[in-house]
C-alpha positions as semicolon CSV with decimal commas, in nm:
position;residue;x (nm);y (nm);z (nm)
1;X;4,191;-6,958;-13,499
2;X;4,225;-6,824;-13,152
3;X;3,904;-6,845;-12,955
4;X;3,776;-6,572;-12,749
5;X;3,476;-6,379;-12,666
6;X;3,603;-6,092;-12,878
7;X;3,541;-6,305;-13,184
8;X;3,181;-6,356;-13,080
9;X;3,216;-6,740;-13,011
10;X;3,388;-6,974;-12,760
11;X;3,419;-7,275;-12,980
12;X;3,454;-7,386;-13,342
13;X;3,344;-7,745;-13,401
14;X;3,400;-7,905;-13,748
15;X;3,133;-8,159;-13,839
16;X;3,157;-8,355;-14,155
17;X;2,863;-8,495;-14,362
18;X;2,925;-8,852;-14,506
19;X;2,724;-9,101;-14,688
20;X;2,631;-9,211;-15,046
21;X;2,580;-8,958;-15,327
22;X;2,211;-8,843;-15,354
23;X;2,095;-8,897;-14,991
24;X;2,054;-8,519;-14,930
25;X;2,372;-8,419;-14,756
26;X;2,400;-8,094;-14,932
27;X;2,042;-7,997;-14,861
28;X;2,084;-8,092;-14,500
29;X;2,387;-7,850;-14,495
30;X;2,196;-7,570;-14,672
31;X;1,884;-7,628;-14,457
32;X;2,078;-7,597;-14,133
33;X;2,310;-7,312;-14,239
34;X;2,094;-7,105;-14,470
35;X;1,739;-7,252;-14,417
36;X;1,730;-7,324;-14,789
37;X;1,640;-7,632;-14,995
38;X;1,737;-7,670;-15,361
39;X;1,523;-7,916;-15,560
40;X;1,768;-7,925;-15,851
41;X;2,086;-7,973;-15,637
42;X;2,369;-8,115;-15,840
43;X;2,627;-8,346;-15,720
44;X;2,884;-8,170;-15,501
45;X;3,214;-8,180;-15,667
46;X;3,522;-8,161;-15,423
47;X;3,449;-8,004;-15,088
48;X;3,255;-7,710;-14,956
49;X;3,165;-7,599;-14,609
50;X;2,920;-7,346;-14,445
51;X;2,913;-7,213;-14,103
52;X;2,655;-7,111;-13,858
53;X;2,693;-6,968;-13,511
54;X;2,451;-7,105;-13,234
55;X;2,405;-7,047;-12,865
56;X;2,396;-7,348;-12,635
57;X;2,319;-7,226;-12,281
58;X;2,587;-6,949;-12,218
59;X;2,826;-7,077;-12,480
60;X;2,853;-6,952;-12,836
61;X;2,952;-7,224;-13,096
62;X;3,043;-7,177;-13,450
63;X;2,949;-7,492;-13,631
64;X;3,163;-7,548;-13,948
65;X;2,974;-7,808;-14,161
66;X;3,164;-7,981;-14,439
67;X;3,004;-8,152;-14,732
68;X;3,153;-8,352;-15,003
69;X;3,042;-8,618;-15,260
70;X;3,229;-8,877;-15,447
71;X;3,483;-8,940;-15,182
72;X;3,570;-9,259;-15,369
73;X;3,678;-9,059;-15,674
74;X;3,872;-8,805;-15,472
75;X;4,092;-9,011;-15,251
76;X;4,346;-8,741;-15,217
77;X;4,111;-8,533;-15,012
78;X;3,987;-8,778;-14,760
79;X;4,232;-8,724;-14,479
80;X;4,216;-8,348;-14,515
81;X;3,835;-8,364;-14,518
82;X;3,824;-8,561;-14,195
83;X;4,119;-8,382;-14,021
84;X;4,008;-8,194;-13,713
85;X;3,646;-8,311;-13,735
86;X;3,484;-8,353;-13,398
87;X;3,146;-8,475;-13,523
88;X;2,992;-8,649;-13,816
89;X;2,648;-8,703;-13,962
90;X;2,632;-9,031;-14,162
91;X;2,339;-8,997;-14,387
92;X;2,132;-9,257;-14,573
93;X;1,810;-9,234;-14,768
94;X;1,524;-9,416;-14,597
95;X;1,376;-9,513;-14,949
96;X;1,699;-9,649;-15,080
97;X;1,815;-9,964;-14,916
98;X;2,158;-9,958;-15,077
99;X;2,245;-9,639;-14,916
100;X;2,179;-9,788;-14,583
101;X;2,380;-10,107;-14,667
102;X;2,675;-9,891;-14,721
103;X;2,661;-9,726;-14,364
104;X;2,903;-9,978;-14,231
105;X;3,161;-9,898;-14,502
106;X;3,136;-9,528;-14,426
107;X;3,174;-9,591;-14,056
108;X;3,500;-9,775;-14,122
109;X;3,614;-9,505;-14,349
110;X;3,539;-9,250;-14,079
111;X;3,720;-9,423;-13,811
112;X;4,017;-9,500;-14,030
113;X;4,055;-9,122;-14,092
114;X;3,903;-8,944;-13,793
115;X;3,921;-8,949;-13,413
116;X;3,746;-9,250;-13,239
117;X;3,623;-9,019;-12,970
118;X;3,413;-8,797;-13,214
119;X;3,039;-8,768;-13,197
120;X;2,862;-8,958;-13,481
121;X;2,492;-8,951;-13,569
122;X;2,326;-9,191;-13,810
123;X;2,081;-8,993;-14,005
124;X;1,790;-9,131;-14,214
125;X;1,709;-8,862;-14,454
126;X;1,394;-8,810;-14,671
127;X;1,132;-8,893;-14,400
128;X;0,888;-8,710;-14,605
129;X;0,884;-9,017;-14,838
130;X;0,757;-9,242;-14,575
131;X;0,529;-9,424;-14,809
132;X;0,838;-9,541;-15,011
133;X;1,033;-9,633;-14,698
134;X;1,258;-9,947;-14,723
135;X;1,432;-9,909;-14,395
136;X;1,231;-9,951;-14,083
137;X;1,304;-9,681;-13,813
138;X;1,347;-9,942;-13,550
139;X;1,602;-10,146;-13,750
140;X;1,823;-9,824;-13,811
141;X;1,782;-9,720;-13,442
142;X;1,894;-10,057;-13,306
143;X;2,181;-10,055;-13,551
144;X;2,290;-9,713;-13,431
145;X;2,263;-9,816;-13,065
146;X;2,482;-10,121;-13,130
147;X;2,747;-9,899;-13,268
148;X;2,709;-9,635;-13,008
149;X;2,584;-9,375;-13,258
150;X;2,316;-9,107;-13,216
151;X;2,007;-9,152;-13,440
152;X;1,746;-8,948;-13,609
153;X;1,532;-8,931;-13,916
154;X;1,512;-8,605;-14,091
155;X;1,353;-8,436;-14,397
156;X;1,571;-8,160;-14,542
157;X;1,269;-8,093;-14,785
158;X;1,020;-8,030;-14,504
159;X;1,287;-7,914;-14,254
160;X;1,183;-8,194;-14,014
161;X;1,449;-8,257;-13,734
162;X;1,735;-8,094;-13,934
163;X;1,793;-7,844;-13,657
164;X;1,747;-8,115;-13,397
165;X;2,003;-8,343;-13,560
166;X;2,276;-8,077;-13,587
167;X;2,211;-7,935;-13,234
168;X;2,211;-8,282;-13,073
169;X;2,553;-8,350;-13,238
170;X;2,689;-8,002;-13,139
171;X;2,563;-8,038;-12,776
172;X;2,710;-8,381;-12,741
173;X;3,050;-8,246;-12,868
174;X;3,030;-7,960;-12,614
175;X;2,956;-8,191;-12,347
176;X;3,257;-8,395;-12,415
177;X;3,482;-8,095;-12,435
178;X;3,330;-7,924;-12,118
179;X;3,355;-8,258;-11,910
180;X;3,718;-8,287;-12,011
181;X;3,653;-8,632;-12,162
182;X;3,823;-8,479;-12,459
183;X;4,171;-8,410;-12,357
184;X;4,483;-8,280;-12,527
185;X;4,560;-8,525;-12,806
186;X;4,244;-8,724;-12,786
187;X;4,053;-8,529;-13,040
188;X;4,359;-8,369;-13,210
189;X;4,195;-8,065;-13,349
190;X;4,041;-7,963;-13,010
191;X;4,293;-7,824;-12,766
192;X;4,161;-7,730;-12,425
193;X;4,268;-7,404;-12,285
194;X;4,322;-7,310;-11,924
195;X;4,008;-7,344;-11,706
196;X;3,920;-6,980;-11,645
197;X;3,613;-6,795;-11,542
198;X;3,481;-6,864;-11,902
199;X;3,542;-7,237;-11,849
200;X;3,731;-7,444;-12,104
201;X;3,787;-7,299;-12,450
202;X;3,868;-7,512;-12,754
203;X;4,037;-7,433;-13,068
204;X;3,977;-7,617;-13,392
205;X;4,206;-7,542;-13,677
206;X;4,033;-7,434;-14,000
207;X;4,165;-7,562;-14,328
208;X;4,011;-7,411;-14,641
209;X;4,216;-7,594;-14,893
210;X;4,195;-7,958;-14,984
211;X;4,558;-8,046;-14,951
212;X;4,681;-7,802;-14,683
213;X;4,941;-7,965;-14,461
214;X;4,943;-7,888;-14,088
């Protein structure tokens, strides 16, 4: 995808949603991209992604948010799923301690398949169920700090902090790209163009099939 103002955006950033099944990844995706919440959402089979174009200062960013479930059962798609991702939201359910316990495993999986320079946010979803909380905010926050992750609690149901979470991740990605921290070959899918009057431009290759080779 060649970037340019004629396309209506300067950057495409691929962000992946990871975490245990049932933590609300699909609803975070639909809330951010379509402002919808589905009470009967079924487990995502395979991979899907939605896009939303946002404005950050003078720059237009097309966010391409990828969602999947059951990565364990679909081992073949993992590398394709992570390929080109420049950000990730690692989601757990604040009421289900097991989903939090698996966070370290997901982090390892992420860094095994994705670029170590990517922006990662730990997201405690379902903050509307505060009375049933099993993971204290401070505990998750200090864990995130120890791993150099961003952190936020969200409610896809009540639409709390969903916008904030995605915007913070996208802003952090853009900051890395704009400050040239991300250089050619660092985040493999982001190639920095020549510094022109528009500033740096980036290209992220889009793959719509699970097993496309590049």
